[in-house]
C-alpha positions, -999 to 999 in steps of 0.1 A, spaced: 79 -45 -145 80 -84 -153 112 -90 -173 100 -107 -209 61 -100 -200 41 -83 -226 11 -64 -225 -12 -91 -228 12 -113 -204 5 -88 -179 -29 -87 -184 -32 -125 -176 -5 -121 -145 -31 -125 -118 -57 -105 -98 -47 -75 -71 -23 -82 -47 2 -66 -26 36 -77 -10 58 -57 5 98 -77 5 125 -54 24 158 -60 4 181 -32 23 167 -2 12 145 -9 -15 115 -19 -12 91 -40 -38 56 -30 -40 33 -53 -64 0 -31 -70 -27 -40 -96 -39 -17 -118 -70 -18 -135 -65 -14 -174 -92 1 -197 -121 -19 -201 -156 -10 -210 -174 -33 -187 -160 -15 -152 -149 -39 -128 -141 -72 -151 -113 -58 -169 -79 -80 -169 -57 -62 -144 -13 -54 -148 13 -62 -123 37 -34 -116 70 -37 -98 80 -2 -83 111 4 -72 122 35 -48 155 42 -57 171 73 -72 176 81 -106 199 103 -126 190 117 -162 218 131 -174 224 127 -215 260 134 -211 264 107 -185 286 76 -189 262 42 -194 250 29 -157 249 -9 -152 216 -26 -145 210 -60 -139 186 -75 -157 158 -103 -141 154 -135 -147 122 -147 -158 95 -156 -139 92 -194 -151 128 -195 -134 127 -205 -93 143 -222 -69 120 -233 -52 76 -243 -57 71 -214 -31 82 -189 -58 60 -206 -81 33 -201 -60 40 -164 -51 32 -157 -86 -6 -158 -78 -22 -150 -43 -37 -183 -37 -50 -177 -1 -73 -154 -13 -108 -162 -23 -121 -162 -62 -107 -173 -92 -74 -166 -104 -57 -173 -138 -24 -191 -142 8 -166 -145 22 -188 -172 -6 -199 -196 -27 -177 -218 -65 -173 -207 -74 -194 -237 -51 -223 -226 -60 -223 -187 -90 -205 -177 -95 -189 -142 -101 -214 -117 -102 -211 -78 -68 -218 -56 -68 -254 -52 -72 -264 -86 -44 -235 -99 -24 -251 -72 -24 -287 -89 -18 -272 -123 9 -252 -112 24 -283 -96 16 -308 -121 17 -289 -153 49 -264 -148 68 -274 -116 73 -313 -124 82 -307 -162 116 -289 -156 148 -285 -164 175 -282 -139 208 -263 -139 229 -253 -105 199 -252 -81 173 -232 -109 144 -248 -122 131 -239 -157 97 -246 -159 76 -251 -191 64 -215 -203 30 -210 -220 32 -176 -224 35 -159 -261 73 -153 -256 81 -169 -291 71 -162 -323 38 -178 -336 38 -208 -351 20 -200 -386 -8 -228 -397 -7 -249 -425 -24 -219 -446 2 -199 -440 -15 -175 -416 0 -164 -383 -33 -147 -369 -46 -181 -368 -15 -200 -355 -6 -210 -325 21 -204 -296 45 -233 -287 56 -242 -251 88 -233 -241 119 -234 -216 139 -200 -207 174 -207 -204 188 -193 -174 224 -185 -190 214 -169 -219 175 -162 -219 170 -179 -249 137 -196 -254 139 -237 -266 110 -258 -271 122 -293 -263 133 -302 -230 163 -323 -244 174 -296 -266 173 -272 -232 193 -299 -214 220 -298 -247 222 -266 -244 225 -260 -214 255 -291 -218 271 -264 -245 274 -235 -219 288 -260 -193 314 -270 -220 323 -233 -227 327 -220 -192 296 -201 -197 277 -204 -158 250 -183 -144 276 -172 -117 296 -161 -148 266 -133 -154 258 -107 -130 218 -115 -121 212 -138 -153 233 -143 -189 240 -104 -196 243 -69 -180 224 -45 -201 233 -6 -204 208 20 -202 224 35 -232 221 15 -267 246 2 -285 251 15 -323 229 -10 -334 202 -1 -314 203 -31 -286 223 -38 -252 258 -44 -246 261 -86 -234 290 -90 -204 306 -127 -208 335 -136 -178 365 -159 -189 390 -164 -169 381 -138 -139 381 -112 -166 344 -94 -179 346 -83 -213 314 -62 -231 303 -72 -263 278 -63 -289 250 -83 -301 266 -95 -329 300 -104 -319 297 -135 -332 291 -124 -371 327 -112 -379 313 -92 -409 290 -73 -389 306 -65 -361 346 -50 -356 346 -64 -321 342 -103 -327 343 -126 -303 347 -164 -305 339 -185 -274 353 -210 -292 387 -195 -291 393 -203 -251 419 -227 -260 439 -210 -276 436 -178 -253 447 -205 -225 474 -217 -240 490 -181 -253 487 -171 -220 509 -201 -205 532 -194 -228 533 -157 -217 536 -169 -182 566 -190 -192 584 -164 -208 577 -139 -176 598 -165 -154 626 -160 -175 623 -118 -175 608 -89 -161 588 -71 -169 581 -85 -207 571 -59 -229 540 -80 -252 516 -69 -277 486 -82 -285 483 -69 -322 443 -76 -325 429 -65 -298 390 -64 -309 371 -68 -276 411 -71 -255 402 -101 -236 434 -115 -244 457 -84 -232 432 -81 -200 439 -113 -187 477 -108 -194 472 -77 -171 450 -90 -147 469 -118 -139 508 -116 -145 501 -80 -128 539 -63 -126 556 -87 -143 542 -76 -181 536 -46 -196 509 -53 -220 503 -32 -252 470 -35 -271 465 -25 -306 432 -22 -334 430 -6 -361 389 0 -356 378 29 -336 348 12 -322 376 -19 -310 396 10 -293 364 19 -274 354 -9 -263 387 -20 -250 390 11 -227 355 4 -215 366 -28 -209 396 -17 -192 371 3 -170 353 -28 -160 380 -43 -147 397 -18 -126 426 -16 -151 438 20 -156 443 31 -196 477 45 -205 480 65 -235 515 75 -230 553 65 -234 567 36 -217 585 37 -183 624 28 -188 627 -13 -186 653 -7 -157 628 13 -135 602 -8 -112 565 2 -118 548 -19 -95 520 0 -79 508 -8 -41 476 -26 -38 457 -1 -24 417 2 -22 409 25 -55 441 19 -72 441 1 -107 455 -34 -104 474 -30 -138 481 -6 -167 474 -16 -201 483 7 -233 460 6 -260 465 26 -295 447 29 -325 473 15 -347 480 -7 -377 496 -38 -366 524 -36 -390 534 0 -383 535 -6 -342 555 -36 -348 584 -19 -368 583 11 -345 588 -2 -314 605 -34 -302 587 -63 -279 591 -95 -260 564 -114 -267 537 -107 -298 507 -123 -303 496 -123 -339 457 -135 -343 441 -117 -376 409 -125 -393 423 -156 -417 457 -158 -422 485 -143 -406 513 -142 -432 514 -105 -440 521 -95 -405 552 -118 -398 581 -98 -416 567 -70 -388 566 -93 -360 605 -104 -367 615 -71 -377 620 -56 -340 615 -85 -318 639 -89 -292 666 -117 -290 652 -151 -278 616 -135 -277 586 -156 -287 561 -146 -312 531 -166 -313 509 -171 -343 475 -182 -347 460 -189 -379 424 -191 -384 422 -198 -424 411 -235 -420 401 -237 -458 436 -237 -471 454 -246 -442 434 -284 -444 442 -285 -481 404 -275 -491 416 -249 -512 450 -253 -528 451 -223 -552 452 -200 -519 473 -223 -499 501 -218 -529 494 -178 -524 493 -172 -489 524 -202 -479 541 -213 -510 533 -247 -504 519 -277 -522 498 -302 -503 471 -324 -506 442 -339 -488 459 -365 -466 453 -388 -430 477 -365 -413 465 -331 -428 462 -312 -393 501 -318 -384 510 -310 -421 490 -278 -421 507 -269 -385 546 -277 -404 531 -257 -432 528 -226 -408 561 -226 -390 579 -233 -424 562 -200 -432 572 -185 -399 611 -198 -408 614 -180 -437 601 -147 -425 622 -152 -401 653 -160 -423 646 -128 -442 657 -109 -410 684 -128 -405 668 -146 -376 663 -181 -365 636 -201 -350 630 -230 -323 596 -242 -320 583 -243 -287 547 -255 -291 523 -261 -324 489 -272 -319 463 -281 -349 425 -280 -336 392 -278 -357 391 -241 -357 429 -233 -354 464 -238 -358 486 -220 -331 520 -219 -335 546 -205 -304 584 -200 -318 615 -185 -300 635 -161 -324 673 -166 -324 691 -136 -336 721 -142 -361 724 -156 -400 742 -184 -385 708 -194 -365 685 -185 -395 709 -207 -417 699 -235 -393 663 -229 -392 666 -230 -430 681 -265 -435 651 -276 -419 625 -264 -449 619 -300 -469 601 -318 -496 582 -345 -483 576 -376 -505 540 -386 -501 522 -420 -517 485 -414 -525 480 -450 -525 495 -464 -492 500 -427 -476 535 -435 -467 557 -402 -464 593 -394 -459 612 -357 -454 635 -359 -485 672 -353 -475 694 -326 -491 705 -336 -523 688 -373 -523 671 -379 -559 631 -386 -559 639 -425 -570 631 -449 -546 630 -429 -516 593 -438 -504 597 -469 -482 568 -489 -499 565 -503 -536 534 -489 -546 552 -474 -572 563 -509 -589 537 -529 -583 507 -503 -596 505 -486 -633 518 -454 -633 533 -429 -609 516 -431 -570 539 -400 -553 537 -365 -550 559 -339 -537 543 -317 -511 559 -287 -492 583 -272 -488 576 -281 -452 595 -274 -416 612 -312 -410 626 -305 -374 607 -308 -342 573 -293 -328 572 -294 -295 601 -284 -270 596 -304 -235 610 -281 -212 588 -253 -220 558 -277 -223 565 -284 -185 568 -249 -175 535 -241 -196 517 -272 -175 530 -254 -144 516 -218 -154 481 -236 -160 479 -252 -128 490 -222 -108 467 -199 -121 436 -232 -125 431 -238 -162 419 -271 -158 405 -270 -193 440 -272 -211 461 -292 -185 451 -329 -206 459 -309 -238 493 -297 -224 499 -334 -205 495 -352 -238 513 -328 -256 547 -336 -231 540 -371 -242 537 -365 -279 566 -342 -276 589 -373 -256 573 -402 -284 559 -421 -250 529 -435 -234 545 -432 -199 515 -416 -176 540 -405 -144 539 -366 -150 551 -344 -119 542 -307 -124 547 -279 -98 578 -262 -82 594 -298 -75 594 -305 -114 611 -274 -121 643 -273 -126 672 -252 -140 669 -259 -184 688 -252 -210 668 -241 -242 688 -223 -270 720 -220 -251 707 -198 -225 701 -214 -190 657 -203 -184 654 -190 -146 631 -214 -127 618 -212 -88 647 -240 -81 674 -218 -91 701 -215 -68 720 -183 -52 748 -203 -66 739 -193 -101 756 -162 -117 737 -131 -121 743 -133 -160 729 -168 -164 698 -156 -149 693 -123 -167 684 -138 -203 715 -132 -216 736 -155 -241 760 -178 -226 799 -171 -235 812 -187 -264 824 -223 -248 793 -232 -232 773 -222 -264 795 -246 -283 789 -272 -260 753 -269 -261 753 -270 -297 774 -304 -292 742 -314 -266 719 -310 -293 737 -331 -318 737 -358 -297 704 -358 -286 688 -351 -323 681 -387 -321 654 -377 -293 633 -357 -311 599 -369 -318 591 -388 -351 574 -363 -379 540 -377 -383 519 -401 -375 494 -430 -385 457 -437 -381 449 -465 -369 416 -469 -384 426 -461 -415 453 -489 -422 432 -516 -403 425 -549 -420 393 -554 -437 375 -584 -418 396 -580 -387 390 -570 -351 417 -544 -346 430 -543 -308 421 -513 -287 441 -484 -294 462 -483 -257 468 -524 -264 481 -513 -296 504 -486 -282 517 -515 -257 519 -539 -288 540 -514 -303 563 -508 -272 571 -543 -272 585 -546 -306 610 -516 -302 597 -486 -315 590 -454 -298 554 -447 -299 528 -421 -285 497 -405 -288 488 -373 -306 467 -341 -302 465 -340 -338 440 -370 -343 423 -392 -314 426 -421 -333 466 -417 -346 492 -435 -332 531 -414 -334 556 -437 -338 588 -441 -352 579 -474 -374 572 -479 -408 540 -481 -422 549 -517 -435 559 -524 -395 532 -507 -384 510 -526 -404 528 -562 -394 519 -551 -359 483 -546 -361 477 -573 -384 499 -597 -356 472 -583 -336 440 -581 -350 411 -606 -348 394 -618 -376 353 -610 -373 342 -643 -387 355 -666 -363 325 -670 -344 302 -672 -371 323 -698 -396 327 -722 -363 283 -721 -360 285 -727 -401 312 -760 -396 296 -776 -363 260 -774 -386 275 -787 -415 292 -816 -396 254 -824 -376 238 -828 -416 266 -852 -425 261 -872 -395 
């Protein structure tokens, strides 16, 4: 029967007609059947669609997928809208998109003009589909002024071609479709329409929804957007986070093969399935979750993507588990386990661990550093933005052991606070860290670090945890050096010109660099290789920020990959020559002499690290002055001899090694008064009056 149509709609769908449409082995036959009516021949009709196909009714069988049809108001051509009614026949006919009380039955020529002028011309278009306006009672009745639903009226609306939601205004529907495009959700991402329905309902009594991201299909519960009501929580806004984590794992897969990786909080399993589906035999994926519902959902999603579920023991690392690409053979293998994240990280070693709990991840850091392999990578996603962005300072002190206040650079402050917590957890296990990536956006803070074993590395990381002096009046800031006194530390003179104390101590925070340029360049190559166009601008901004430069010449691809030294190890890249030794390419640490040379190289290149924090050009603008454009201002700072770049933390932020006084002096020099033209006009008028 017609999708989305109630009994009242079907009675108004039109008169009797019969159309034969041949589609393969199916034949759709529309017949008009008279429904109940006391007056005989004047009773309403109902349009029925009968499909000649075999159906199996086995109660123990697995749910089969059926494709839902589009709403009848969504058409590609005007002929499709006219085919809903037999306009070639004689007699009066009703409109299939209007109720009887709104548009009475009329003859064919009048009904054709009605469909063209009222429904077809007033449309919202999306990827070749026209969503015509619908007047059927698909939405809830709008109550009258007295609050009576019976005497209310139905509102005209549009049906979304992606998610089947009904929206009243055309402008709201256009904005709704733009949000689908920004999230990567298009009509092509779904089978037939926005979702695929199972014959067997979910525990909540509703059908599953199929979502596709990065070529991976996952089925979701209807309440997947509410973590309090669903175990299989899925957030579409975290797509950027998932792609950044994927690129970091792809970089590690170039260094060692295979990579034992763990998605400690599977939920729907979307992240682990993307790893297995695109990296194939380069990774061995383990997905865990403590919820039984999530584990069942992950296994169903594995079958949906032709991935075999492995519940047994792993093959030794030296063996080759590659399987031929034969039709019917799973493309990859994923281990799914119902286990607490802390337990599995204590039991087994991994090369790559991703932690993405609901809220803070501090409760899982000790277990993550317990068994992670040397030169492995740990990525931590924190979504407790209330405590990270200084909205709940008491919670921040409990979870992260840091004292912070709200500042203009609060996002970088949150990133450095998370890195400091990760560094302390690593030091407790006699391990050090090197920060490869730190991203703080609206919804999350992502930190990716490389693990360095040994007490010496742990001590080096612990030395980078320092207090931060922050002026609450001008927001100047500087890290305290080891053994320094608090007096006269800030370069500003607010403490001398203003009564009382203006400076506060924040932290302890991570004072080292937040980015590794070589790692980011290889992440960009991975993003290009796997067609991740959404995060390529972000990764390029991170590269500029790590180098503290505004240069736009950036080469990526195989030609840009050369042998790089990170943490005393030669990273295997695509251009690695045969003359390189096997020990250099195996991911092992180099000999003592070369490691010592690398430490000297790090000390000599310490001045090349990007300066900490940034200044907002809007926050420090001069009142009554028009400040220059941001790109022009970056050029002025460069000409003044300062290192400068934009930052992903703030679109109006400028990362530079200049102090706040130097920053303001350059800004004042190139700012223009706003009242120049007005004062000149007033001066000329006063001169004329005196003459």
